[in-house]
Wavefront OBJ file of the C-alpha trace (Angstrom):
o trace
v -36.360 -74.604 -7.401
v -38.974 -75.028 -4.720
v -38.830 -74.577 -0.964
v -36.888 -77.842 -0.572
v -33.977 -76.608 -2.693
v -32.001 -75.305 0.300
v -33.387 -77.737 2.890
v -30.158 -79.765 3.042
v -27.792 -76.781 3.029
v -26.221 -75.705 6.301
v -23.198 -73.590 7.150
v -20.724 -74.922 9.655
v -19.411 -72.379 12.164
v -15.900 -72.200 10.596
v -17.355 -71.685 7.113
v -19.756 -69.015 8.405
v -16.848 -67.269 10.128
v -14.799 -67.340 6.922
v -17.721 -65.900 4.926
v -18.168 -63.166 7.550
v -14.470 -62.251 7.379
v -14.645 -62.129 3.570
v -17.716 -59.883 3.777
v -15.876 -57.549 6.154
v -12.806 -57.405 3.911
v -14.931 -56.783 0.809
v -16.805 -54.021 2.640
v -13.533 -52.471 3.744
v -12.196 -52.505 0.179
v -15.507 -51.081 -1.091
v -15.228 -48.173 1.340
v -11.561 -47.628 0.457
v -12.286 -47.484 -3.299
v -15.332 -45.284 -2.714
v -13.382 -42.745 -0.607
v -10.537 -42.673 -3.158
v -13.074 -42.276 -5.995
v -11.578 -45.292 -7.711
v -12.870 -47.261 -10.682
v -16.590 -48.011 -10.619
v -16.034 -51.646 -11.599
v -14.169 -52.163 -8.313
v -17.082 -50.630 -6.412
v -19.426 -53.091 -8.076
v -17.076 -56.020 -7.499
v -16.471 -55.424 -3.802
v -20.017 -54.263 -3.121
v -21.545 -57.312 -4.781
v -19.133 -59.655 -2.985
v -20.023 -58.146 0.387
v -23.752 -58.217 -0.384
v -23.735 -61.843 -1.530
v -21.716 -62.950 1.490
v -24.069 -61.191 3.901
v -27.134 -62.575 2.127
v -25.719 -66.100 2.400
v -25.128 -65.578 6.109
v -28.646 -64.214 6.523
v -30.565 -66.920 4.676
v -28.573 -70.175 4.951
v -29.050 -71.766 8.369
v -26.144 -72.445 10.691
v -25.457 -76.066 11.583
v -25.903 -76.707 15.297
v -24.667 -79.540 17.447
v -28.131 -80.872 18.285
l 1 2 3 4 5 6 7 8 9 10 11 12 13 14 15 16 17 18 19 20 21 22 23 24 25 26 27 28 29 30 31 32 33 34 35 36 37 38 39 40 41 42 43 44 45 46 47 48 49 50 51 52 53 54 55 56 57 58 59 60 61 62 63 64 65 66
């Protein structure tokens, strides 16, 4: 798993938008469960989903037209 592992991976704009929306929804659900003092497993589930989605958006390059 060297530096060339992700060299061919790009996000298209619609896929990046969908991941961003999923991250927002997961963050919203995380906050809702946190405020309601709900089950901790839901906090971990929604928090991890939001974190992974945002990390993918941060580190996988976006495909451009050029």
